[in-house]
TIRO-2110 file (N, C-alpha, C; in Angstrom, 1 decimal):
// TIRO-2110
33.5, 2.7, -20.7, N, 1, A
35.0, 2.8, -20.5, CA, 1, A
35.4, 1.6, -19.6, C, 1, A
36.3, 0.9, -20.1, N, 2, A
36.8, -0.3, -19.4, CA, 2, A
37.7, 0.2, -18.2, C, 2, A
37.5, -0.6, -17.1, N, 3, A
38.3, -0.2, -15.9, CA, 3, A
37.5, 0.9, -15.0, C, 3, A
36.4, 1.2, -15.5, N, 4, A
35.6, 2.3, -14.7, CA, 4, A
34.3, 1.7, -14.2, C, 4, A
34.0, 2.0, -13.0, N, 5, A
32.7, 1.5, -12.4, CA, 5, A
32.0, 2.8, -11.8, C, 5, A
30.8, 2.7, -11.9, N, 6, A
30.0, 3.8, -11.3, CA, 6, A
28.8, 3.3, -10.5, C, 6, A
28.3, 3.9, -9.5, N, 7, A
27.3, 3.8, -8.7, CA, 7, A
26.6, 5.0, -8.3, C, 7, A
25.3, 4.9, -8.1, N, 8, A
24.5, 6.1, -7.7, CA, 8, A
23.5, 5.7, -6.5, C, 8, A
23.5, 6.6, -5.6, N, 9, A
22.7, 6.5, -4.5, CA, 9, A
21.6, 7.7, -4.5, C, 9, A
20.4, 7.3, -4.3, N, 10, A
19.3, 8.4, -4.3, CA, 10, A
18.6, 8.4, -3.0, C, 10, A
18.5, 9.6, -2.4, N, 11, A
17.9, 9.7, -1.1, CA, 11, A
16.3, 9.7, -1.3, C, 11, A
15.7, 8.9, -0.4, N, 12, A
14.2, 8.8, -0.5, CA, 12, A
13.5, 9.4, 0.7, C, 12, A
13.9, 9.2, 1.9, N, 13, A
13.4, 9.8, 3.1, CA, 13, A
14.5, 9.5, 4.3, C, 13, A
14.3, 10.3, 5.4, N, 14, A
15.1, 10.2, 6.6, CA, 14, A
16.6, 10.0, 6.1, C, 14, A
17.2, 8.8, 6.5, N, 15, A
18.6, 8.4, 6.0, CA, 15, A
18.4, 7.1, 5.1, C, 15, A
17.3, 7.0, 4.5, N, 16, A
17.2, 5.9, 3.5, CA, 16, A
17.6, 6.3, 2.1, C, 16, A
18.5, 5.5, 1.6, N, 17, A
19.0, 5.8, 0.2, CA, 17, A
18.9, 4.5, -0.6, C, 17, A
18.6, 4.6, -1.9, N, 18, A
18.6, 3.4, -2.8, CA, 18, A
19.8, 3.6, -3.7, C, 18, A
20.6, 2.5, -3.7, N, 19, A
21.8, 2.4, -4.4, CA, 19, A
21.7, 1.5, -5.7, C, 19, A
22.2, 2.0, -6.8, N, 20, A
22.2, 1.3, -8.0, CA, 20, A
23.5, 1.4, -8.7, C, 20, A
23.8, 0.3, -9.5, N, 21, A
25.0, 0.3, -10.3, CA, 21, A
24.8, -0.3, -11.7, C, 21, A
25.7, -0.9, -12.3, N, 22, A
25.7, -1.2, -13.7, CA, 22, A
24.4, -1.9, -14.2, C, 22, A
24.0, -3.0, -13.4, N, 23, A
22.9, -3.9, -13.8, CA, 23, A
21.5, -3.5, -13.3, C, 23, A
21.6, -2.2, -12.7, N, 24, A
20.3, -1.5, -12.2, CA, 24, A
19.6, -2.3, -11.1, C, 24, A
20.3, -3.2, -10.4, N, 25, A
19.8, -3.8, -9.2, CA, 25, A
19.8, -2.7, -8.1, C, 25, A
18.8, -2.7, -7.3, N, 26, A
18.7, -1.8, -6.1, CA, 26, A
19.1, -2.4, -4.8, C, 26, A
19.8, -1.7, -4.1, N, 27, A
20.4, -2.0, -2.8, CA, 27, A
19.9, -0.9, -1.8, C, 27, A
18.9, -1.2, -0.9, N, 28, A
18.5, -0.3, 0.1, CA, 28, A
19.6, -0.1, 1.1, C, 28, A
19.8, 1.3, 1.4, N, 29, A
20.7, 1.6, 2.6, CA, 29, A
19.8, 2.4, 3.5, C, 29, A
20.1, 2.1, 4.8, N, 30, A
19.4, 2.8, 5.9, CA, 30, A
20.1, 2.6, 7.2, C, 30, A
19.7, 3.4, 8.2, N, 31, A
20.2, 3.3, 9.5, CA, 31, A
18.9, 3.0, 10.4, C, 31, A
19.2, 2.5, 11.6, N, 32, A
18.1, 2.2, 12.5, CA, 32, A
17.5, 3.4, 13.1, C, 32, A
16.4, 3.3, 13.8, N, 33, A
15.8, 4.4, 14.4, CA, 33, A
16.6, 5.1, 15.5, C, 33, A
16.5, 6.4, 15.6, N, 34, A
15.6, 7.3, 15.1, CA, 34, A
16.1, 8.0, 13.8, C, 34, A
17.2, 7.7, 13.4, N, 35, A
17.8, 8.4, 12.1, CA, 35, A
17.1, 7.7, 10.8, C, 35, A
16.8, 6.5, 10.9, N, 36, A
16.3, 5.8, 9.7, CA, 36, A
15.3, 4.9, 10.4, C, 36, A
14.8, 4.0, 9.5, N, 37, A
13.8, 2.9, 9.9, CA, 37, A
14.4, 1.5, 9.8, C, 37, A
15.7, 1.3, 9.6, N, 38, A
16.2, 0.0, 9.6, CA, 38, A
15.7, -0.8, 8.4, C, 38, A
15.4, -0.2, 7.3, N, 39, A
14.9, -0.7, 6.1, CA, 39, A
16.0, -1.0, 4.9, C, 39, A
17.1, -1.2, 5.4, N, 40, A
18.2, -1.4, 4.5, CA, 40, A
19.5, -1.7, 5.2, C, 40, A
20.6, -1.8, 4.3, N, 41, A
21.9, -2.2, 4.9, CA, 41, A
22.6, -0.9, 5.2, C, 41, A
23.3, -0.9, 6.4, N, 42, A
24.1, 0.2, 6.8, CA, 42, A
25.5, 0.2, 5.9, C, 42, A
25.9, 1.4, 5.6, N, 43, A
27.1, 1.4, 4.6, CA, 43, A
28.3, 0.6, 5.1, C, 43, A
28.6, 0.5, 6.4, N, 44, A
29.8, -0.3, 6.9, CA, 44, A
29.5, -1.7, 6.7, C, 44, A
28.2, -2.2, 6.8, N, 45, A
27.9, -3.5, 6.6, CA, 45, A
28.2, -3.9, 5.1, C, 45, A
27.9, -2.9, 4.2, N, 46, A
28.0, -3.2, 2.8, CA, 46, A
29.5, -3.3, 2.5, C, 46, A
30.4, -2.6, 3.2, N, 47, A
31.7, -2.8, 3.0, CA, 47, A
32.1, -4.2, 3.3, C, 47, A
31.6, -4.8, 4.4, N, 48, A
31.9, -6.2, 4.9, CA, 48, A
31.2, -7.1, 3.8, C, 48, A
30.1, -6.8, 3.3, N, 49, A
29.5, -7.7, 2.3, CA, 49, A
30.3, -7.7, 1.0, C, 49, A
30.8, -6.5, 0.6, N, 50, A
31.7, -6.4, -0.5, CA, 50, A
32.9, -7.2, -0.5, C, 50, A
33.6, -7.1, 0.7, N, 51, A
34.8, -7.9, 0.9, CA, 51, A
34.5, -9.4, 0.9, C, 51, A
33.4, -9.8, 1.6, N, 52, A
33.1, -11.2, 1.7, CA, 52, A
32.7, -11.7, 0.3, C, 52, A
31.9, -10.9, -0.4, N, 53, A
31.4, -11.3, -1.7, CA, 53, A
32.6, -11.4, -2.8, C, 53, A
33.5, -10.5, -2.8, N, 54, A
34.6, -10.4, -3.7, CA, 54, A
35.6, -11.6, -3.4, C, 54, A
36.0, -11.8, -2.2, N, 55, A
36.9, -12.9, -1.8, CA, 55, A
36.1, -14.3, -2.0, C, 55, A
34.8, -14.4, -1.7, N, 56, A
34.1, -15.6, -1.9, CA, 56, A
34.0, -15.9, -3.3, C, 56, A
33.6, -15.0, -4.2, N, 57, A
33.5, -15.4, -5.6, CA, 57, A
34.9, -15.9, -6.1, C, 57, A
35.9, -15.2, -5.6, N, 58, A
37.3, -15.6, -6.1, CA, 58, A
37.6, -17.0, -5.6, C, 58, A
37.4, -17.3, -4.4, N, 59, A
37.8, -18.7, -3.8, CA, 59, A
37.0, -19.7, -4.4, C, 59, A
35.6, -19.5, -4.6, N, 60, A
34.9, -20.5, -5.2, CA, 60, A
35.3, -20.7, -6.6, C, 60, A
35.6, -19.8, -7.4, N, 61, A
36.0, -19.9, -8.8, CA, 61, A
37.4, -20.7, -8.8, C, 61, A
38.3, -20.3, -7.9, N, 62, A
39.6, -21.0, -7.9, CA, 62, A
39.4, -22.5, -7.5, C, 62, A
38.6, -22.7, -6.5, N, 63, A
38.4, -24.1, -6.1, CA, 63, A
37.7, -24.9, -7.2, C, 63, A
36.8, -24.4, -8.0, N, 64, A
36.3, -25.1, -9.1, CA, 64, A
37.4, -25.4, -10.2, C, 64, A
38.2, -24.5, -10.4, N, 65, A
39.3, -24.7, -11.3, CA, 65, A
40.4, -25.7, -10.9, C, 65, A
40.5, -25.7, -9.6, N, 66, A
41.4, -26.7, -8.9, CA, 66, A
40.7, -28.0, -8.6, C, 66, A
39.5, -28.2, -9.2, N, 67, A
38.8, -29.5, -9.1, CA, 67, A
38.5, -30.0, -7.7, C, 67, A
38.1, -29.0, -6.9, N, 68, A
37.7, -29.4, -5.6, CA, 68, A
36.2, -29.5, -5.6, C, 68, A
35.7, -30.6, -5.0, N, 69, A
34.2, -30.8, -5.0, CA, 69, A
33.5, -30.0, -3.8, C, 69, A
33.3, -28.7, -4.1, N, 70, A
32.6, -27.8, -3.1, CA, 70, A
31.1, -28.0, -3.2, C, 70, A
30.5, -28.3, -2.1, N, 71, A
29.1, -28.5, -2.0, CA, 71, A
28.3, -27.4, -1.3, C, 71, A
29.0, -26.7, -0.4, N, 72, A
28.5, -25.6, 0.4, CA, 72, A
29.7, -24.7, 0.7, C, 72, A
29.4, -23.4, 0.7, N, 73, A
30.4, -22.3, 0.9, CA, 73, A
29.8, -21.1, 1.5, C, 73, A
30.5, -20.5, 2.4, N, 74, A
30.1, -19.2, 3.0, CA, 74, A
31.3, -18.4, 3.5, C, 74, A
31.2, -17.1, 3.5, N, 75, A
32.2, -16.3, 4.1, CA, 75, A
31.5, -15.3, 5.1, C, 75, A
32.0, -15.4, 6.3, N, 76, A
31.5, -14.5, 7.4, CA, 76, A
32.7, -13.4, 7.5, C, 76, A
32.2, -12.1, 7.5, N, 77, A
33.1, -11.1, 7.7, CA, 77, A
32.8, -10.3, 8.9, C, 77, A
33.6, -10.2, 9.8, N, 78, A
33.3, -9.5, 11.1, CA, 78, A
34.4, -8.3, 11.2, C, 78, A
33.8, -7.1, 11.4, N, 79, A
34.7, -6.0, 11.4, CA, 79, A
34.7, -5.4, 12.9, C, 79, A
35.8, -4.9, 13.4, N, 80, A
35.9, -4.2, 14.6, CA, 80, A
36.1, -2.7, 14.4, C, 80, A
35.3, -1.9, 14.9, N, 81, A
35.3, -0.5, 14.7, CA, 81, A
36.0, 0.3, 15.9, C, 81, A
36.7, 1.4, 15.5, N, 82, A
37.3, 2.2, 16.5, CA, 82, A
36.1, 3.0, 17.2, C, 82, A
36.4, 3.6, 18.3, N, 83, A
35.4, 4.2, 19.2, CA, 83, A
35.1, 5.7, 18.8, C, 83, A
36.1, 6.4, 18.2, N, 84, A
36.0, 7.7, 17.8, CA, 84, A
35.6, 7.9, 16.3, C, 84, A
34.9, 9.0, 16.1, N, 85, A
34.6, 9.3, 14.7, CA, 85, A
35.7, 9.8, 13.9, C, 85, A
35.9, 9.3, 12.6, N, 86, A
35.0, 8.4, 12.0, CA, 86, A
35.2, 7.0, 12.5, C, 86, A
34.2, 6.3, 12.7, N, 87, A
34.3, 4.9, 13.3, CA, 87, A
34.6, 4.0, 12.3, C, 87, A
35.9, 4.0, 11.7, N, 88, A
36.3, 3.1, 10.7, CA, 88, A
36.6, 1.6, 11.4, C, 88, A
36.8, 0.8, 10.5, N, 89, A
37.3, -0.5, 10.9, CA, 89, A
38.7, -0.5, 11.3, C, 89, A
39.1, -1.1, 12.3, N, 90, A
40.5, -1.3, 12.8, CA, 90, A
40.9, -2.7, 12.4, C, 90, A
40.1, -3.6, 12.3, N, 91, A
40.3, -4.9, 11.8, CA, 91, A
39.2, -5.6, 11.3, C, 91, A
39.4, -6.5, 10.4, N, 92, A
38.3, -7.3, 9.8, CA, 92, A
38.8, -8.7, 9.7, C, 92, A
37.9, -9.7, 10.1, N, 93, A
38.3, -11.1, 10.1, CA, 93, A
37.3, -11.9, 9.2, C, 93, A
37.9, -12.7, 8.3, N, 94, A
37.1, -13.4, 7.3, CA, 94, A
37.2, -14.9, 7.8, C, 94, A
36.0, -15.6, 7.8, N, 95, A
36.0, -17.0, 8.1, CA, 95, A
35.4, -17.6, 6.8, C, 95, A
36.2, -18.5, 6.1, N, 96, A
35.7, -19.1, 4.9, CA, 96, A
35.3, -20.6, 5.4, C, 96, A
34.0, -20.8, 5.2, N, 97, A
33.4, -22.1, 5.5, CA, 97, A
33.2, -22.9, 4.3, C, 97, A
33.9, -24.0, 4.1, N, 98, A
33.9, -24.8, 2.8, CA, 98, A
33.5, -26.2, 3.2, C, 98, A
32.5, -26.7, 2.6, N, 99, A
32.2, -28.1, 2.7, CA, 99, A
32.1, -28.9, 1.4, C, 99, A
32.6, -30.1, 1.4, N, 100, A
32.7, -30.8, 0.2, CA, 100, A
33.2, -32.2, 0.4, C, 100, A
33.3, -33.0, -0.6, N, 101, A
33.8, -34.3, -0.5, CA, 101, A
35.3, -34.3, -0.9, C, 101, A
36.1, -34.9, -0.1, N, 102, A
37.5, -35.0, -0.4, CA, 102, A
38.3, -33.7, -0.7, C, 102, A
37.9, -32.6, 0.0, N, 103, A
38.6, -31.4, 0.0, CA, 103, A
40.0, -31.5, 0.5, C, 103, A
41.0, -30.9, -0.3, N, 104, A
42.4, -30.9, 0.0, CA, 104, A
42.6, -29.6, 0.9, C, 104, A
43.0, -29.6, 2.2, N, 105, A
43.1, -28.3, 2.9, CA, 105, A
44.2, -27.5, 2.4, C, 105, A
45.2, -28.0, 1.7, N, 106, A
46.2, -27.2, 1.2, CA, 106, A
45.8, -26.4, -0.1, C, 106, A
44.9, -27.1, -0.9, N, 107, A
44.3, -26.4, -2.0, CA, 107, A
43.3, -25.3, -1.6, C, 107, A
42.6, -25.6, -0.5, N, 108, A
41.7, -24.5, 0.0, CA, 108, A
42.5, -23.2, 0.5, C, 108, A
43.5, -23.6, 1.2, N, 109, A
44.4, -22.5, 1.7, CA, 109, A
45.0, -21.7, 0.6, C, 109, A
45.4, -22.3, -0.4, N, 110, A
46.1, -21.7, -1.6, CA, 110, A
45.0, -20.8, -2.2, C, 110, A
43.7, -21.3, -2.4, N, 111, A
42.7, -20.4, -2.9, CA, 111, A
42.4, -19.2, -2.1, C, 111, A
42.4, -19.3, -1.0, N, 112, A
42.2, -18.1, 0.0, CA, 112, A
43.4, -17.2, -0.2, C, 112, A
44.6, -17.7, -0.1, N, 113, A
45.8, -16.9, -0.3, CA, 113, A
45.8, -16.1, -1.6, C, 113, A
45.5, -16.9, -2.7, N, 114, A
45.4, -16.2, -4.0, CA, 114, A
44.4, -15.1, -4.1, C, 114, A
43.3, -15.3, -3.4, N, 115, A
42.3, -14.2, -3.3, CA, 115, A
42.8, -13.0, -2.7, C, 115, A
43.5, -13.2, -1.6, N, 116, A
44.1, -12.1, -0.9, CA, 116, A
45.1, -11.4, -1.6, C, 116, A
46.1, -12.2, -2.1, N, 117, A
47.3, -11.6, -2.7, CA, 117, A
47.2, -11.2, -4.1, C, 117, A
46.2, -11.8, -4.9, N, 118, A
46.3, -11.5, -6.4, CA, 118, A
44.9, -11.1, -6.9, C, 118, A
43.8, -11.8, -6.6, N, 119, A
42.6, -11.7, -7.4, CA, 119, A
41.5, -10.8, -6.9, C, 119, A
41.3, -10.7, -5.5, N, 120, A
40.3, -9.9, -4.9, CA, 120, A
40.6, -8.3, -4.7, C, 120, A
40.2, -7.5, -5.7, N, 121, A
40.6, -6.1, -5.6, CA, 121, A
40.0, -5.5, -4.3, C, 121, A
38.9, -5.8, -3.8, N, 122, A
38.4, -5.3, -2.5, CA, 122, A
39.3, -5.6, -1.3, C, 122, A
39.8, -6.8, -1.3, N, 123, A
40.7, -7.2, -0.3, CA, 123, A
42.0, -6.4, -0.4, C, 123, A
42.5, -6.3, -1.7, N, 124, A
43.8, -5.6, -1.9, CA, 124, A
43.6, -4.1, -1.4, C, 124, A
42.5, -3.5, -1.7, N, 125, A
42.3, -2.1, -1.3, CA, 125, A
42.2, -2.0, 0.2, C, 125, A
41.4, -2.7, 0.8, N, 126, A
41.1, -2.6, 2.2, CA, 126, A
42.3, -2.9, 3.1, C, 126, A
43.0, -3.9, 2.7, N, 127, A
44.2, -4.2, 3.5, CA, 127, A
45.2, -3.2, 3.5, C, 127, A
45.2, -2.2, 2.8, N, 128, A
46.1, -1.1, 2.9, CA, 128, A
45.8, -0.2, 4.0, C, 128, A
44.5, -0.2, 4.5, N, 129, A
44.1, 0.7, 5.6, CA, 129, A
43.6, -0.1, 6.9, C, 129, A
43.3, -1.4, 6.6, N, 130, A
42.8, -2.2, 7.8, CA, 130, A
43.5, -3.6, 7.8, C, 130, A
43.7, -4.0, 9.1, N, 131, A
44.3, -5.4, 9.3, CA, 131, A
43.2, -6.4, 9.0, C, 131, A
43.4, -7.1, 7.8, N, 132, A
42.4, -8.2, 7.4, CA, 132, A
43.1, -9.5, 7.6, C, 132, A
42.4, -10.3, 8.5, N, 133, A
42.8, -11.7, 8.7, CA, 133, A
41.9, -12.7, 8.2, C, 133, A
42.2, -13.9, 8.2, N, 134, A
41.2, -15.0, 7.8, CA, 134, A
41.6, -16.3, 8.4, C, 134, A
40.6, -17.1, 8.4, N, 135, A
40.6, -18.5, 8.8, CA, 135, A
39.7, -19.3, 7.9, C, 135, A
40.0, -20.7, 7.9, N, 136, A
39.2, -21.6, 7.1, CA, 136, A
38.6, -22.7, 8.0, C, 136, A
37.4, -23.0, 7.8, N, 137, A
36.7, -24.0, 8.4, CA, 137, A
36.2, -25.0, 7.4, C, 137, A
36.8, -26.3, 7.4, N, 138, A
36.5, -27.3, 6.4, CA, 138, A
35.5, -28.3, 7.0, C, 138, A
34.6, -28.7, 6.2, N, 139, A
33.5, -29.8, 6.6, CA, 139, A
33.5, -30.7, 5.5, C, 139, A
33.2, -32.0, 5.9, N, 140, A
32.9, -33.1, 4.9, CA, 140, A
31.5, -33.0, 4.5, C, 140, A
31.2, -33.4, 3.3, N, 141, A
29.8, -33.3, 2.8, CA, 141, A
29.5, -34.7, 2.4, C, 141, A
END
């Protein structure tokens, strides 16, 4: 069914779970000791990875279409959590690091803005509940 996504997590031991989705790739989820063994990603880290991955794929795709010579790219997502349970994010900051030859800062800013405002569904969903900010760091390659 188009427009539908599904994922499954299966418990293995302690608080370790194995997550799988459409392409059957496994993602280990776990907590550190004593609840878990630290043999996986914590769920809140996975939220940050999902946001960075979605926005990153969108920005790289747009920059390629906008004929920017991107040679290296990364997104760092840093979340600040509240002190009380449930310890949700109160803010998330994304830093887009882009390296290339002759990059146009205005074009890179436009790609990030389009990711936020139009193309990244994870960003669109999260910003309804959390303040998500971003910055760009450009480097020559």
